[in-house]
N, C-alpha and C positions, 0 to 999 in steps of 0.2 A: 338596555343593550350595552351595559358597561363592559361585560366580558368580551363582546364582539369588538368594541372599540379598542380595548386594551390589548387584545391578543397579538396583533402584529408588532406593537411596540415591545411587549414582553419577550416575544420571540427574537426580535432584533437585539434586545439587551442581552439575552441568554447567549446568542451567537457571539456578540462582542466580548462577553465575559468568559467565553468558552465553558459555560456551565451547561453541559450536555444533558444532565438530568432535568433541569428546568426546561430546556428546549423541548425535550421529548414530552414532558408533562403539558406544556403549553400547546404543543402541536396536537396532542390528544384532545385537549379541551376545544381547540379550534375546530378540529375534525368533528367532534360531537355536536358543536353548535351548527356547523354546516349540514350535518346529517339531519338534525332536528328541523332545520329550515327546509331541507329537501322533502322530508316526510310531510311537513305542513303544506308545501306546495302540491304534493301528490294528493293529499286529502282534499284540498280545495278543488283540484281538477276533478277528482272522483265525485265529489258531492255537487259539483256545478253550482255552488253557491257563490254569492258575491263576497269577496274577501273584505275584511275590515281594514281600516288604515293601519292599525297596529300590526296586523298580520303581514301586510305588504311591506311595512317598514322592517319587520323582523327578517323577512326573506331578502330584501335588498341589502340591509346592513350585513347579514350573514354572508351573502354572496360577495360583497365587496371585501369583507374581512378574509374570506377564504381565498379570494384571488390574491390578495397581498401576502397571505401566509404561504400560499403555494409558490409564489415568486421567490420569497425569501428562502424557503426550504430548498427550492430547486437550485438556487445559487450556492447555498450552503453544501448541498450534496455534490455539486460540481467541484467545489473546493476540496471536499473530503475525498472524492475519487482521485483528484489530482495528487493530493498528499499521499494517498494509499499507493499510487503508482510510482512515487519517487522516494519512498522511505529509504534512507541510506542503510547500507549493509556493511558495517564495520565489525570486525571480529570482537573488539573490546566492548562494544555496545550491544551485544546480542540480546541481553535480557531487556534492555530499554526498547529495542526494536520490536521484540515480541509484545511488550505491553502496548506500545504505540499502535501497531497494526491491529491488535485485538480490540483496542478502544475504537479505532476508526471503523472496523468491520461491525462492531456491535452498534455503533451510532447509525450506520447505514441500514442495518437490519431493523432497528427499532423505528426508524423513520419510514421504512418501506421502500424497497427498490425492486426493479425488474430483473436486473442482472445479479448474479451471485458474487458478492464482493470477495468471498473466500477464493473462488476460482480465479478471479482477476488478480488477487494478491499472489496466489501460487504461480500463475503464469508469469507475473513480473519477477518473482523470485527465481523461477526457472531461467528466464531470459538473462537475469543478472549473473547467475552461476554459469550459464553457457558462455557468456561473454568473458567472464573471468577465466574460465578454463581455456578458452581459445587464446586469450592474450598471453597466458602463462605458457601455453604450448608454442606459440609463435616466438616468444622470447627465448625459450629453451632451444628451439630449432636454430635460431640465430647464433646463440652461444656455442652450440655444437659445431656449427659450420665454421665459426671463427677458430675454434680449437683445432678442427680438422685441417684447416688451411695452415695454421701455425705449425702443426706437426708435419704436414707435407713439405713445407718450406725449410724445415730444420734438416740438419745433416744426420745421416744414418749413424747409429752407434757402432763403434768398433767391435771386433770379435771379443776382445778382452773385457770391455764394459758389459757386453751381453753375458759373458761367462760369469762375471762377478754378481750380476743380478740373479742369475739362475742359482748360483751357489748360496747366495744369501737367503733365497726362498727355501731351499732345502734345509738349511740350518735352523731357521726361525720358525718354521711351520706356517700354516695358513692363518692362524689367529694373530700372529705378531708380524705383520708385514712391515718393512722398513718405510720410513718416510720418503726415502729416495727410491722411486720406482722407475722402471723403464717406461717411457711414453708409449 
């Protein structure tokens, strides 16, 4: 039962080393051992024969191993889901973010999940963009209001100043507006 005893430790080591390939391989081995023990149990029930000590040991050891592996993988998946939900979205790190979320999604898919990690990531990305657009919009509205109030509090230009602005526009054309424009 060496593989059954070593499985949880190897999975724990792979998680600590962040070696996702080894983690998936060891998880597949552990799942295979658990399935074999399950089939053995079904065969014993179907045959109604008395199981040997070795068969009982194999079923018990595989059950204990599978329980430990499931707990470790469950905690690992929770961490991956959390990391997938909070991936930073900085413009300069766009390629790094793409690689990071693709890696997290692929790990979740290889380990098997009920929810679709792609849709979860897309929803989080949508929520981030929506928040960013809303904050930019709110900031711009505030700036426009400040400028509107400054303009309203300022004194009105004289007729001569307005005339000079209009004459400068007709001379320069629309492409070359002067830096001093009427508010």
